[in-house]
N, C-alpha and C positions, 0 to 999 in steps of 0.2 A: 504494499500499500504506500503510495507516494506521499511524502509530507508536504503539507501546505507551506507555501513560501512565507517566511517570517515578515511581519510588518515592520515599519520603522521603529527603531529602538528609542528608548527614552532620551538617550544621549543625542541621537541624530535629530530628534525633534527639538531638544533644547538648543542645539547648535543652529538649527533652522530658524528658530525664533530670534536668536542673536543676529543671524545673517539677514534678517528682514530689514535691518538698519543699513543705510548706505548714504552716500553724499547728498542725495536728494530726499532722503527719508530719515531725518535725525530725530524726529519726535513722532511717535506712533501711539495710537490707542491700542488697547488689547485686541480689539476686533481687527484692526489693521494688521497687527503683528501675526495674528492667527491666519488671516487671509493670505498675506504675503508668504508665510511659511508653509501654508497648506496643512495646518494643524487644527484639529477640531477645537472649537472655542473653549469647551469645558477642560480639555487637556492643556490648552494654552494658559488658561486661568491658573491651573495648578502649577505648571512649570514656571511661569513668569513669577509667581509668588516665591518660588524657591530661588529663582535667579535674583530676585530683588533682595531676599534675605541674605544671600551670599555677597551681594554688591555688584553683580554683573549688569544690572539695570537699576535705574532710579525712577520713581514715580514722582511727577511734578504735581503742583497743587491743582492744575486743571485736569488731572487724570491721565495725561499722556506720559509715555515712558521714553527715557533716553538711555544711552549707553552709560553704565556706571563707572565710577572712577577706579574700581578695583580691577577692571579689565585693563585699564591703562597701566596700573601698577605692575600687573602680570606681564603686560607687553614689554615693559622696560627691561625685563629679565632676558629678553631675546638677545642673543650674542651681538647682533648689529647695534641695537639701540643702547644696551648697557656699555658695550665697549666704546661706542662713540661718545657717550656722556662722560665716561670716566676719562677718556683721553682728552676731551675738550675742556673739562672743568677748570683746570688751573689756568688755561689760556683765556677762557671767558672772564675769569677773575682779573687777569692782567689787563684786559681791554676795559673792563669796568673801572678798575682802579685808575687807569690813564685817562679815561674819557668822562667818567661819572654819568655815562649815558646807559639806557637800557640796552642790554646785549642779548641777542637771540641765537640759538642753535637750532637749525631746522633741517628737515629732510623732506623729500618729495613722496607723497602717497597718492597715487593716481594722478589726478589733475589738480590736487590741492597741495598746500604746504602744511606740514605737520610740525608743530613747535615741540622740540624735544627738551629744551632747557632755556631758562631765562633768568637774567639778573636785572632787577629793576634799578633804574637810574634815579638820580636825585632831583632832576627837573620835573616840574609838574606838566606832563604832556599826556595827551589822550592815548593810552595803550590798550588795545583791545585783545591782544594775544595773551595766552596763558599756556602753561605747560600742558600738552595734551590736546590743545585746540587745533583746528584746521581752518585755514583761511584760503581765499583765492590766490593763485600765484601771480596773476597779472598786475596786482596792485600793492604787492609787498616787495621790499628789497630782496629778502632771502628767496622769496617766491620767483622773482624775475631771474635771479641767478640760477636757480634750479630749472626753471623753464627753458632758459637759454641753452642749457646743456642736456635737456631731456631728449629722448628719441623723437623723431619727426612725427610719428603718429600721436604722441602725447601733446606735442605743441599744437598740432592741427585740432585735436579735440578741445584743448584749452581755448583756442581762438574762437571756437563756436559759442563760448559762454562768457563773454567779457562783460560781466555785470558792473554797472556803475555804482560805486560806493560813495563817491563825492563828486562834485562838479569837475574835479581834476583827474578823475580816473581815466586812464587811457582805454577807450573802448573800440578804437579803430585798428583792426588787424594789421594794416599796413604800417602804421606808426609803431605799434607794439613790436612787430617783426624787426623794424629798424633798430629799436632800442635793445632787443635781444641780441642782434648782431653786434651792436656796439658793446654790450656787456661781455660777449665772447672775446671781442678784440681787445678791450681795455682791461678785462680781468676783474671787473666790479660792476654793480648795478645800483641805481638810485631810484628813489620815488620822492615825489613832492606833494604832500597832502592827498595822495591817491587812495589811501585806506581810511584815514581819518583827517579831519581838518586840524591844522595846527601842528602836524608832525610829518616828518620825512624820514627816509631811511637810506642807509648805504650797506651793501653786503658784498661778500666775496665768497668764492667757492672753496670747499674743503675737498681735497683729493685723497684717493687711496688706490694705489696701483695704476695711476694715470687717469682714473675715472672720478668724476664729480659724485661724491656720496652724501654731501651735506652742504650747508651754507651757513656762514657766520655773519651777523649784521648788527648794526646799532640803530637806534631810533633817536633822532635829534630834531630840534625845532627848525633848523635851516641847514640843509645839506651843502649849501654853498659856502658857508663859514667853516674854515678849517678842514675842508674836504680832503686835501692831500694828507694831512696828519691822521685823519680818521681812517683813510684807506690804507695808509702805511701801517697803522696799529693793527688793523684787521688782517692784513696780509702776513705780518709777523706771526700773529696768533694762528692763522690758518696753516702756515708752514709748520708751526709747532705741533698742531693737531695731526697733520699728515705724517710727520716724522714719528710721532707716538703710535699712530695706527699701523705704520709699516714696520715697526720693530718686530723681530722675530720672537 
């Protein structure tokens, strides 16, 4: 007598519920999670409750669910992220001490920039990034660096969604393409009030094995003041991170 095929396991259903979140679906109701994961609502209710208790998801006051902080904490244990943060930490501190500006370490995740580490500066500037947050690449300094060195399909996909965050956000693909080419040529990228009003950024790439694996940047009020010194400080730090990453 042939055995009946086993249905989805509890683990696969829980993972499917977590996988229902993506860049376009950051807040989901229980019903939406169940539908996107193809999990019965009653089962989703039980599993999401367990995921919430563990910290994999969080429930907001309006009843919607978002990805929980504990998943980020676990993700930081992955060799790439943990090794990168450890390698970069002293050099982020050096840039922070030299500039007193907010310093960012970021990597690319799909068509977004993921902030891996941050040291807050002393100036009162509008900073929307936080460790673990994701922002568009086209309007952030670290994002432009990562986009400039991303594979062509990624650049093409990002160009299709140039959301205007401020009146100064670059939303014309031709102009952005020129900026990305300049970033590759000069070795750094800048923004001017493109993510938030009153703040700009400068960023440089971090390499490993000749490939860009991260970006290091600062947020300042005016990227024209002292730009050469800021770029120099970032480049020295980037080279230090690269050397540390490439040590046997």
